[in-house]
C-alpha positions in Angstrom: -73.9 88.7 -74.5 -77.3 89.5 -73.2 -78.2 90.1 -69.6 -79.9 86.7 -69.5 -76.7 85.1 -70.6 -74.6 86.8 -67.9 -77.3 85.8 -65.4 -77.0 82.1 -66.4 -73.2 82.2 -66.1 -73.4 83.9 -62.7 -76.1 81.5 -61.4 -74.0 78.5 -62.6 -71.0 79.7 -60.6 -73.1 80.1 -57.4 -74.9 76.8 -58.0 -71.6 75.0 -58.4 -70.3 76.3 -55.0 -73.6 75.1 -53.4 -73.0 71.7 -55.0 -69.7 71.4 -53.0 -72.0 70.3 -50.2 -72.4 67.0 -52.0 -69.8 64.5 -50.8 -68.2 61.9 -52.9 -65.7 61.7 -55.8 -65.3 59.8 -59.1 -61.7 59.3 -60.0 -60.7 62.2 -57.8 -63.3 64.6 -59.4 -66.1 65.9 -57.1 -69.5 64.5 -57.9 -71.0 68.0 -57.9 -68.5 69.1 -60.7 -69.4 66.1 -62.8 -73.2 66.7 -62.3 -72.9 70.4 -63.3 -70.8 69.7 -66.3 -73.2 67.1 -67.6 -76.2 69.4 -66.8 -74.5 72.2 -68.8 -73.9 70.0 -71.8 -77.5 68.7 -71.9 -79.0 72.1 -71.2 -77.1 73.4 -74.3 -78.9 70.8 -76.4 -82.4 71.0 -75.1 -83.1 74.4 -73.4 -82.6 76.6 -76.5 -85.2 74.5 -78.3 -87.7 75.2 -75.6 -86.6 78.8 -74.8 -85.9 80.2 -78.2 -85.4 83.8 -77.0 -83.1 82.8 -74.2 -79.3 82.2 -74.2 -77.8 80.1 -77.0 -76.3 76.7 -76.6 -72.8 77.9 -76.2 -73.8 80.0 -73.1 -75.1 76.8 -71.4 -72.0 75.0 -72.3 -69.8 77.8 -71.0 -71.9 77.8 -67.8 -71.3 74.1 -67.4 -67.6 74.5 -67.8 -67.5 77.5 -65.4 -69.4 75.5 -62.8 -67.0 72.6 -63.2 -64.0 74.8 -62.8 -65.6 76.7 -59.8 -65.9 73.5 -57.8 -62.2 72.7 -58.5 -61.4 76.3 -57.5 -63.4 75.9 -54.3 -61.3 72.8 -53.4 -58.1 74.6 -54.2 -59.1 77.4 -51.8 -59.9 75.1 -48.9 -57.2 75.8 -46.3 -54.8 72.9 -45.5 -51.9 73.0 -43.1 -48.4 73.2 -44.5 -45.6 70.9 -43.3 -44.3 73.8 -41.3 -47.7 74.7 -39.8 -47.7 74.9 -36.0 -50.5 72.3 -35.9 -48.0 69.6 -36.9 -46.5 70.0 -33.4 -49.8 69.3 -31.7 -50.0 65.7 -30.4 -53.5 64.7 -29.7 -52.3 62.4 -26.9 -50.0 64.9 -25.3 -51.0 66.1 -21.8 -52.2 69.7 -21.6 -49.5 70.4 -19.0 -46.8 70.5 -21.7 -45.8 74.1 -21.9 -44.4 76.1 -24.9 -43.6 79.6 -25.8 -45.2 80.7 -29.0 -44.0 83.9 -30.7 -45.9 85.7 -33.4 -48.0 88.6 -34.5 -51.6 89.3 -33.4 -53.7 89.0 -36.5 -57.2 89.9 -35.3 -58.8 92.3 -32.9 -58.7 90.8 -29.4 -62.2 89.9 -28.2 -63.8 89.0 -24.8 -65.1 85.4 -24.5 -68.0 84.0 -22.4 -65.4 82.6 -20.0 -64.0 86.2 -19.5 -60.8 85.5 -21.4 -59.3 87.4 -24.3 -59.3 85.7 -27.7 -57.4 86.5 -30.9 -55.7 84.9 -33.9 -51.9 84.7 -33.7 -49.8 84.5 -36.8 -46.9 82.3 -35.5 -43.2 82.5 -36.3 -41.5 80.4 -33.7 -42.0 77.9 -30.9 -39.9 77.1 -27.9 -40.5 74.4 -25.3 -40.7 75.1 -21.5 -39.1 72.7 -19.1 -41.5 73.3 -16.2 -45.1 74.4 -15.5 -44.3 77.6 -13.6 -44.3 79.7 -16.8 -40.9 81.2 -15.8 -38.9 82.5 -18.7 -35.7 81.2 -17.1 -37.0 77.7 -17.7 -37.5 78.1 -21.4 -35.2 75.8 -23.4 -33.3 77.0 -26.4 -34.6 74.5 -29.0 -36.5 77.2 -30.9 -38.2 76.0 -34.0 -39.5 78.2 -36.9 -43.2 77.6 -37.7 -45.9 79.1 -39.8 -49.7 79.2 -39.6 -52.2 80.7 -37.1 -53.4 79.6 -33.7 -56.6 80.4 -31.9 -55.2 82.0 -28.8 -56.9 82.6 -25.5 -55.2 84.4 -22.6 -56.4 85.6 -19.1 -58.2 88.9 -19.0 -55.5 90.8 -17.3 -52.8 89.3 -19.6 -54.8 90.4 -22.6 -55.2 94.1 -21.6 -53.6 96.4 -24.1 -53.2 93.9 -27.0 -53.9 95.1 -30.5 -53.5 93.7 -34.1 -50.0 93.7 -35.5 -48.3 93.5 -32.1 -45.5 91.0 -31.7 -45.9 88.9 -28.5 -44.6 85.8 -26.9 -47.3 83.6 -25.2 -46.5 80.9 -22.7 -49.2 78.2 -22.7 -50.1 74.9 -24.1 -51.1 73.9 -27.6 -54.1 71.8 -28.3 -56.1 70.4 -31.2 -59.5 72.0 -31.7 -62.3 69.6 -30.8 -64.5 68.3 -33.6 -68.2 68.1 -33.1 -69.1 65.3 -30.6 -72.8 65.7 -30.3 -75.7 65.9 -32.9 -76.4 69.6 -33.3 -73.3 70.6 -31.5 -70.8 73.3 -32.6 -68.0 72.0 -34.8 -65.1 74.0 -33.4 -62.5 72.2 -35.5 -64.4 72.8 -38.8 -65.0 76.5 -37.8 -61.3 77.2 -37.3 -60.2 75.1 -40.3 -62.3 77.3 -42.6 -60.2 80.2 -41.4 -57.0 78.3 -41.9 -56.5 77.6 -38.2 -55.6 74.1 -37.1 -54.4 74.5 -33.6 -55.4 76.3 -30.4 -53.2 77.9 -27.7 -54.3 78.2 -24.1 -52.1 81.0 -22.9 -51.1 81.7 -19.3 -48.8 84.6 -19.7 -48.2 87.2 -22.5 -44.8 89.0 -22.9 -44.6 92.1 -25.1 -41.6 92.2 -27.4 -40.9 95.9 -27.1 -38.0 95.8 -29.6 -40.6 95.1 -32.3 -43.4 97.4 -30.9 -45.6 98.7 -33.7 -48.2 101.4 -33.5 -51.8 100.1 -33.6 -53.5 99.9 -37.0 -55.3 103.1 -37.9 -58.7 101.5 -38.4 -58.4 99.6 -35.1 -57.5 102.9 -33.3 -60.5 104.7 -34.9 -62.8 101.9 -33.9 -61.5 101.9 -30.4 -61.9 105.6 -30.1 -65.5 105.4 -31.3 -66.4 102.6 -28.9 -64.8 104.3 -25.9 -66.5 107.6 -26.6 -69.9 106.0 -26.9 -69.5 103.9 -23.8 -68.4 106.9 -21.9 -71.5 108.8 -22.9 -74.0 105.9 -22.5 -72.4 103.4 -20.1 -72.9 99.6 -20.3 -74.8 98.0 -22.0 -76.2 100.9 -24.0 -72.8 102.1 -25.2 -71.6 98.8 -26.7 -75.1 98.2 -28.2 -75.0 101.5 -30.1 -71.4 100.9 -31.2 -72.4 97.4 -32.5 -75.3 98.8 -34.4 -73.0 101.3 -36.1 -69.8 99.3 -36.8 -71.0 95.7 -36.2 -71.1 93.3 -33.2 -68.0 91.3 -34.4 -65.8 94.3 -33.6 -67.5 95.3 -30.3 -67.8 93.4 -27.0 -71.5 93.4 -26.3 -72.5 91.8 -23.0 -73.4 88.2 -23.9 -76.7 88.1 -22.0 -77.9 91.1 -24.0 -76.7 89.6 -27.3 -78.5 86.3 -26.5 -81.7 88.2 -25.8 -81.5 90.0 -29.2 -80.9 86.6 -31.0 -83.7 85.0 -29.0 -86.4 87.5 -30.1 -85.2 87.5 -33.7 -83.4 90.9 -33.7 -79.9 89.7 -34.3 -79.8 91.6 -37.6 -79.9 94.9 -35.6 -76.5 94.1 -34.2 -74.9 93.7 -37.6 -73.9 96.7 -39.6 -75.1 96.2 -43.2 -77.5 97.6 -45.7 -79.2 100.3 -43.6 -76.0 101.9 -42.5 -74.5 101.7 -46.0 -77.6 103.3 -47.5 -77.5 106.0 -44.9 -73.8 106.8 -45.7 -74.6 107.0 -49.4 -77.5 109.3 -48.8 -75.3 111.6 -46.7 -72.5 111.6 -49.3 -74.9 112.4 -52.2 -76.7 115.1 -50.1 -73.5 116.9 -49.1 -71.9 116.6 -52.6 -74.7 117.8 -54.8 -72.7 120.6 -56.3 -69.7 118.5 -57.2 -69.1 116.6 -60.5 -70.7 113.2 -60.8 -67.4 111.3 -60.8 -66.1 113.3 -57.9 -69.2 112.3 -55.9 -68.6 108.7 -57.0 -65.0 108.6 -55.7 -65.9 110.4 -52.4 -68.7 107.8 -51.9 -66.4 104.9 -52.7 -63.8 106.2 -50.2 -66.4 106.7 -47.4 -67.7 103.2 -48.0 -64.2 101.7 -48.0 -63.4 103.3 -44.7 -66.7 102.1 -43.2 -66.2 98.6 -44.5 -62.7 98.6 -42.9 -64.2 99.8 -39.5 -66.7 96.9 -39.5 -64.0 94.3 -40.0 -64.7 93.3 -43.6 -67.7 91.2 -42.8 -69.4 89.5 -45.8 -72.7 91.2 -45.1 -71.1 94.7 -45.1 -69.1 93.9 -48.2 -72.3 92.9 -49.9 -73.9 96.2 -49.0 -70.8 98.1 -49.9 -70.6 96.6 -53.4 -74.3 97.3 -54.0 -73.7 100.8 -52.8 -70.8 101.3 -55.2 -73.0 99.9 -58.0 -75.7 102.5 -57.1 -73.1 105.3 -57.1 -71.8 104.2 -60.4 -75.2 104.1 -62.0 -76.0 107.6 -60.7 -72.7 108.9 -62.0 -73.4 107.4 -65.5 -77.0 108.6 -65.2 -78.3 105.1 -65.7 -81.1 103.2 -63.9 -80.0 101.0 -61.1 -80.9 97.3 -61.4 -81.1 96.0 -57.8 -81.4 92.3 -58.6 -78.5 92.5 -61.1 -76.3 94.4 -58.6 -77.1 91.8 -55.9 -76.2 88.9 -58.2 -73.0 90.7 -59.3 -72.0 91.4 -55.7 -72.6 87.8 -54.8 -70.4 86.5 -57.6 -67.6 89.0 -56.9 -67.4 88.1 -53.2 -67.6 84.4 -54.0 -64.7 84.8 -56.4 -62.7 86.5 -53.8 -63.5 83.9 -51.2 -65.6 80.9 -52.4 -65.7 79.5 -48.9 -68.2 82.2 -48.0 -70.9 80.2 -49.7 -71.2 78.3 -46.4 -70.9 81.3 -44.2 -74.2 81.8 -42.5 -73.8 85.6 -42.3 -73.2 85.7 -46.0 -76.2 83.6 -46.8 -78.6 85.4 -44.5 -77.5 88.8 -45.8 -78.1 88.0 -49.4 -81.4 86.2 -48.7 -82.7 89.1 -46.7 -81.8 91.6 -49.4 -83.3 89.3 -52.1 -86.5 89.2 -50.0 -86.6 92.9 -49.7 -86.2 93.3 -53.5 -88.8 90.8 -54.6 -91.3 90.6 -51.8 -91.6 94.1 -50.4 -93.4 95.4 -53.6 -95.9 92.6 -53.3 -96.5 93.3 -49.6 -96.8 97.1 -50.2 -99.5 96.3 -52.6 -101.4 94.3 -50.0 -100.8 97.0 -47.4 -102.3 99.8 -49.6 -104.8 100.5 -46.8 -101.9 101.4 -44.4 -100.3 104.9 -44.5 -97.4 105.0 -46.9 -95.0 106.0 -44.2 -95.9 102.9 -42.1 -96.3 100.3 -44.8 -92.5 99.8 -45.2 -92.0 99.3 -41.5 -94.3 96.3 -41.8 -93.3 95.0 -45.2 -89.5 95.0 -44.7 -89.4 92.8 -41.5 -91.9 90.4 -43.0 -90.0 90.0 -46.3 -86.6 89.6 -44.6 -88.0 87.1 -42.1 -89.7 84.9 -44.7 -86.6 84.7 -46.9 -84.2 83.9 -44.1 -86.4 81.5 -42.2 -85.7 78.3 -44.2 -81.9 78.7 -43.7 -82.4 79.5 -40.0 -84.4 76.3 -39.6 -81.8 74.3 -41.5 -79.0 75.6 -39.4 -80.5 75.9 -35.9 -84.0 74.3 -36.0 -85.5 77.2 -33.9 -87.3 80.4 -34.7 -88.9 83.3 -32.7 -92.7 83.6 -33.2 -92.4 87.2 -32.0 -89.7 88.2 -34.5 -91.9 90.1 -37.0 -93.8 92.1 -34.3 -90.5 92.9 -32.5 -88.9 94.1 -35.7 -92.0 96.2 -36.5 -92.1 97.8 -33.0 -88.3 98.4 -32.9 -87.9 99.7 -36.5 -88.2 103.4 -35.5 -85.9 103.0 -32.6 -83.3 101.1 -34.7 -83.4 103.9 -37.3 -83.0 106.6 -34.7 -80.1 104.8 -32.9 -78.4 104.0 -36.2 -78.5 107.5 -37.5 -77.6 109.0 -34.1 -74.9 106.4 -33.6 -73.2 107.3 -36.9 -73.3 111.0 -36.1 -71.9 110.2 -32.7 -69.2 108.1 -34.3 -68.2 110.9 -36.7 -68.0 113.4 -33.8 -66.0 110.9 -31.7 -63.5 110.6 -34.5 -63.1 114.4 -34.5 -63.4 115.0 -30.8 -64.2 112.2 -28.3 -66.0 114.4 -25.8 -68.4 115.6 -28.6 -69.0 111.9 -29.5 -69.9 111.1 -25.8 -72.3 114.0 -25.5 -74.1 113.2 -28.7 -74.2 109.5 -27.7 -75.8 110.5 -24.4 -78.8 111.8 -26.4 -79.5 108.2 -27.5 -80.0 107.0 -24.0 -83.8 106.8 -24.0 -84.1 105.3 -27.5 -81.5 102.7 -26.6 -83.0 101.9 -23.2 -86.4 101.6 -24.9 -85.0 99.1 -27.4 -83.5 97.0 -24.6 -86.8 97.1 -22.7 -88.7 95.8 -25.7 -86.2 93.0 -26.2 -86.3 92.0 -22.6 -90.1 92.1 -22.5 -90.5 89.8 -25.4 -87.6 87.6 -24.3 -89.6 86.8 -21.1 -92.7 85.7 -22.9 -93.4 82.0 -23.2 -92.3 80.3 -26.5 -89.8 83.1 -27.4 -87.6 80.5 -29.1 -89.7 77.7 -30.6 -87.8 74.6 -31.6 -89.0 72.9 -34.8 -86.0 70.7 -35.3 -83.6 71.1 -38.1 -85.1 70.7 -41.6 -83.6 68.8 -44.5 -82.0 70.5 -47.5 -84.9 69.2 -49.7 -87.3 71.1 -47.5 -85.2 74.2 -47.9 -85.2 73.9 -51.7 -89.0 73.3 -51.7 -89.6 76.4 -49.5 -87.5 78.7 -51.7 -89.2 77.2 -54.8 -92.6 78.2 -53.3 -91.3 81.8 -52.7 -90.0 81.9 -56.3 -93.2 80.7 -57.8 -95.3 83.3 -56.0 -92.8 86.1 -57.0 -92.4 85.0 -60.6 -95.9 85.8 -61.8 -97.9 88.8 -60.6 -101.1 86.9 -61.2 -100.0 84.3 -58.6 -99.6 86.9 -55.8 -103.3 86.3 -54.9 -102.4 82.7 -54.0 -99.9 83.6 -51.3 -102.1 81.8 -48.7 -101.8 78.5 -50.6 -98.0 78.9 -50.6 -98.2 79.6 -46.8 -100.3 76.5 -46.1 -98.0 74.3 -48.2 -94.8 75.9 -46.6 -96.1 75.4 -43.1 -97.0 71.8 -44.0 -93.6 71.1 -45.4 -92.1 72.0 -42.0 -94.8 70.8 -39.5 -95.9 67.5 -40.9 -92.4 65.9 -41.1 -91.6 67.3 -37.6 -94.8 65.9 -36.2 -94.4 62.5 -37.8 -90.8 62.2 -36.5 -91.6 63.2 -33.0 -94.6 60.9 -32.7 -92.9 57.8 -34.1 -89.4 58.2 -32.9 -88.0 56.0 -30.1 -84.4 56.7 -29.2 -82.0 57.1 -26.3 -79.0 59.5 -26.7 -76.1 59.6 -24.3 -74.5 63.0 -24.8 -70.8 63.7 -24.7 -70.5 65.9 -21.7 -67.5 66.9 -19.6 -68.9 66.8 -16.0 -71.8 64.5 -15.6 -73.5 61.7 -17.6 -76.6 63.0 -19.5 -79.2 61.1 -21.4 -82.2 62.3 -23.5 -85.0 59.7 -24.1 -87.5 60.4 -26.9 -90.4 58.0 -26.7 -93.0 58.6 -29.4 -93.8 62.2 -28.5 -92.7 62.0 -24.9 -89.3 63.3 -23.8 -87.3 62.5 -20.7 -84.0 64.0 -19.5 -81.6 62.3 -17.0 -79.1 64.7 -15.4 -78.0 68.0 -16.8 -74.3 68.4 -16.1 -72.9 71.9 -15.5 -73.9 75.3 -17.1 -71.3 75.0 -19.8 -72.4 71.5 -20.9 -76.0 72.7 -20.9 -75.3 75.8 -23.1 -73.1 74.1 -25.6 -74.4 70.5 -25.6 -77.8 69.8 -24.0 -79.8 72.9 -25.3 -78.5 72.7 -28.9 -79.4 69.0 -29.0 -82.9 69.7 -27.7 -83.4 72.6 -30.2 -82.2 70.6 -33.2 -84.5 67.7 -32.2 -87.5 70.1 -32.0 -88.0 69.6 -28.3 -89.9 72.4 -26.6 -91.1 70.4 -23.6 -89.5 67.8 -21.3 -92.2 65.5 -19.8 -90.0 64.4 -17.0 -86.5 65.1 -15.8 -84.6 63.2 -13.2 -81.8 64.5 -11.1 -81.0 61.6 -8.7 -78.5 63.8 -6.8 -78.6 67.5 -7.1 -75.5 69.5 -6.1 -74.3 73.1 -6.9 -72.5 71.9 -10.1 -75.6 70.6 -11.9 -78.0 73.0 -10.2 -76.8 75.8 -12.5 -77.3 73.5 -15.4 -80.9 72.8 -14.5 -81.6 76.5 -14.1 -80.4 77.1 -17.6 -82.6 74.3 -19.0 -85.6 75.7 -17.2 -85.0 79.2 -18.6 -85.2 77.7 -22.2 -87.4 74.6 -22.0 -90.5 73.8 -19.9 -90.3 70.7 -17.6 -93.6 69.1 -16.7 -92.4 66.9 -13.8 -89.1 67.1 -12.1 -87.9 64.3 -9.9 -85.1 65.1 -7.5 -83.9 65.3 -3.9 -86.7 66.8 -1.7 -84.3 69.1 0.1 -83.5 71.1 -3.0 -86.9 71.1 -4.6 -87.7 74.5 -3.2 -84.6 76.0 -4.8 -85.7 75.3 -8.3 -89.3 76.4 -7.6 -88.0 79.8 -6.6 -86.6 80.4 -10.1 -88.6 82.6 -12.5 -89.0 79.5 -14.7 -89.6 76.4 -12.7 -91.0 72.9 -13.2 -94.8 72.5 -13.3 -94.5 69.7 -10.7 -91.5 68.9 -8.5 -91.5 65.5 -6.8 -89.1 63.8 -4.5 -87.7 60.5 -5.8 -87.2 57.7 -3.3 -85.5 54.4 -3.6 -87.1 51.8 -5.9 -89.6 54.4 -7.2 -90.6 53.8 -10.9 -91.2 56.6 -13.3 -93.1 55.9 -16.6 -92.5 57.8 -19.9 -94.5 56.2 -22.6 -93.1 52.7 -22.9 -89.9 53.7 -21.0 -89.6 52.9 -17.3 -87.0 54.4 -15.0 -86.4 53.0 -11.5 -84.2 54.7 -8.9 -82.3 52.1 -7.0 -80.0 54.4 -5.0 -79.7 58.1 -4.5 -76.1 58.2 -3.3 -74.3 56.7 -5.2 -76.8 57.4 -8.0 -78.0 54.2 -9.5 -80.8 54.2 -12.1 -82.4 51.3 -14.0 -83.8 52.4 -17.3 -86.0 50.1 -19.5 -86.1 51.4 -23.1 -88.1 49.0 -25.3 -86.3 45.6 -24.9 -83.1 47.2 -23.6 -82.3 47.4 -19.9 -79.8 50.2 -19.0 -78.1 50.7 -15.7 -76.6 54.1 -14.8 -73.9 54.3 -12.2 -72.6 57.6 -11.0 -70.9 59.1 -7.9 -69.5 55.7 -7.3 -67.5 54.9 -4.1 -63.8 53.7 -4.5 -63.4 50.4 -6.2 -62.3 48.6 -3.1 -65.6 49.6 -1.4 -68.0 48.7 -4.3 -68.3 45.0 -3.5 -69.5 45.8 0.0 -71.7 48.9 -0.7 -73.4 48.4 -4.1 -72.6 45.1 -5.8 -75.2 43.0 -3.9 -78.3 45.0 -5.0 -77.3 45.8 -8.6 -79.6 44.1 -11.2 -78.3 42.6 -14.4 -78.5 44.9 -17.5 -77.8 44.7 -21.1 -76.3 48.2 -21.2 -74.0 49.5 -18.5 -73.7 53.3 -18.5 -71.4 54.9 -15.9 -69.1 57.8 -15.2 -66.0 56.0 -16.3 -64.5 55.4 -12.9 -62.9 52.0 -12.0 -65.4 49.2 -11.5 -64.9 46.2 -9.2 -65.0 42.7 -10.6 -68.0 42.0 -8.3 -70.0 44.9 -9.9 -69.1 43.7 -13.4 -70.0 40.1 -12.7 -73.3 41.2 -11.1 -74.4 43.4 -14.0 -73.0 41.3 -16.9 -73.5 43.9 -19.6 -73.4 43.3 -23.4 -72.7 46.9 -24.1 -70.8 49.4 -21.9 -70.9 53.2 -22.3 -68.5 55.4 -20.3 -69.1 59.1 -20.1 -65.4 59.7 -20.0 -62.3 59.8 -22.2 -60.7 56.6 -20.8 -61.4 53.8 -18.4 -59.2 51.7 -16.1 -57.2 48.9 -17.6 -58.7 46.4 -15.3 -62.3 47.3 -16.3 -61.3 47.4 -20.0 -59.7 44.0 -19.7 -62.8 42.5 -18.2 -64.9 43.9 -21.1 -62.6 42.5 -23.7 -62.5 39.1 -22.1 -66.3 39.0 -22.1 -66.8 40.4 -25.6 -68.5 43.6 -24.3 -68.8 46.4 -26.8 -67.3 49.6 -25.3 -68.1 53.2 -26.1 -66.3 56.2 -24.7 -68.1 59.5 -25.1 -64.8 61.3 -24.6 -63.5 59.6 -27.8 -66.6 58.4 -29.7 -68.8 61.4 -29.0 -72.5 61.0 -28.3 -73.9 57.5 -28.4 -77.4 57.0 -29.7 -79.6 53.9 -29.6 -82.7 53.1 -31.7 -84.6 49.8 -32.1 -83.8 49.6 -35.8 -80.2 50.8 -36.0 -78.9 49.8 -32.5 -76.0 51.8 -31.3 -74.5 54.6 -33.4 -71.6 56.9 -32.5 -71.4 60.6 -33.1 -69.4 60.1 -36.2 -72.2 58.1 -37.8 -74.9 60.5 -36.5 -73.0 63.6 -37.9 -72.5 61.8 -41.2 -76.2 61.3 -41.4 -76.8 65.0 -40.7 -74.3 66.0 -43.4 -76.4 64.2 -46.0 -78.9 67.0 -45.5 -76.4 69.4 -47.1 
């Protein structure tokens, strides 16, 4: 077969895996498989007549069959729990105080979490129940049960010290079911773990080492730890972990989270991922040092070095891609043949997706291949335009631009945010990244041989590393560092890559790059602008500490409450970013306290607030922050705040009572309520009637309910009192619980929608 025929078959396999994003089945067969099979059959009849020099009919038919089988293969590879899986023991209604002892083997490198706990995957073998909550081994019952499967385990920092992969341990803690996504734009923890074959979590309190089964740490893990310790000893923190991450990847190194967030924010996340540059450097070193050896000897030395390096990085998809392309380059040199980069990239993608088809939806896999594709097809074009720039400098400009353009559509689809400074930051830091990567690899090699030598050599990288951090911190403090466009639809993604392909396909079209640029920006900006200026909706987010609402009123945005720092980081900010919100016109905090004060500080660090209404006694606290509201105003009783057509009236500060008029819907927010026996005396008499009652979930007195007479009730809680629920049922009130239903969204056209419906609408974009 010709190279074009192989390319058609490879593309058919990749396309089929992408079509797994289409939901729906016909008689148990995925819709995507049927579509691809029919497309292959029809292509076999028509395309050879139009493309006479291209692949024959049988190639298109083979491609259709391969695509059909690939989708079935994808479904077969999707992890599902076995009957003996430990997740079968997890009862979603069981209290978290139910303690168990889980025995198993640590299956991944322990990592530090944001909450300062140690996290790892545990391959389970047995479970025992504990009769009391004091985590005492004497209280463990004897009803041991054999189980299989993995759990996502977290243990206290001190308990996790000294853990390593392969170690057999017994962990005392409580099992839980991973939470599904409960907010639009939120992180789907349940889906993330399920893709790795994990269907249960374990909150550990105590770890016991089973010394009779003590195994030595894995060799690669020991080498990795030796390198990291040596470089941290020579550079300190955060410079040491940063250098280690740039050499062996951030997923195997605990970088300070604030530093990692800054790199991501300015568009320099790729610098923390070991991939193509490090692989190319290794190949160059191997070929340089083995010039006098036979070609195949050089090949096997290179393959061995790449294999060890891939193992050190943790077998990440991006490194595997670079490794396979490196092996292809070594093989071509050994055979004295010309390397075909695009062909090797396509072959690497197919090989990896055959090994694990689920990687087609791995963001790191997608970005790695798209960035490499951008370098191969766009850098030559950019170098031609940059012929007026010195040859040594042109690649430093062309490479970041190409990688940025080809990864931007996927980033907008996944996150809805980009960094306007990304290209300039990548250009400025390119020399430093190169110096640190080269020096870091030399230091890693010396650390493997003699740790002190590794520390001394790492110390020489102090100034380049400090300079890199300084540049990142400088750009991270500039306004608009992370600009939210809102997530884009899959149709927009396809259209953008279609534009890129058209410009690359024909050299004569290179001159029209500006047309593609205008069209591409329009494809993103116009839908985003139209949506923001016409949208009227109110969203009650599913938060754990405090009720939070985001109001979007035809270009104006209001925020009521913030909750704590964790809710802001994982719920509020992701929602704002995916909605394309960069500015909050007004924010209301009826009662500020230390819990939500930290949340407001985080919001101000990422999003500007024009007018902030709060208690006057804490106004100065927020104004002292580096990022603070443009205007801070005290909010007194019965004061009305206007946001477009939306009106908000503060009825009481403590307890917090807000009346919100959104279109023809009257909402009443009740929080920080007094005990139910005091409500009739303290608040019931001045409560207005409302169509929607939104409260914290605490018990409500009958006087309050009769006074408000809601048609819809939204509780920012997992459950409500039986008395309150009985009143709602008696009066045919629709009840929503954010702890069970997730976020609740209201629009004039659709009415109320739960998170399940909202996320289903988002999934259509796949």
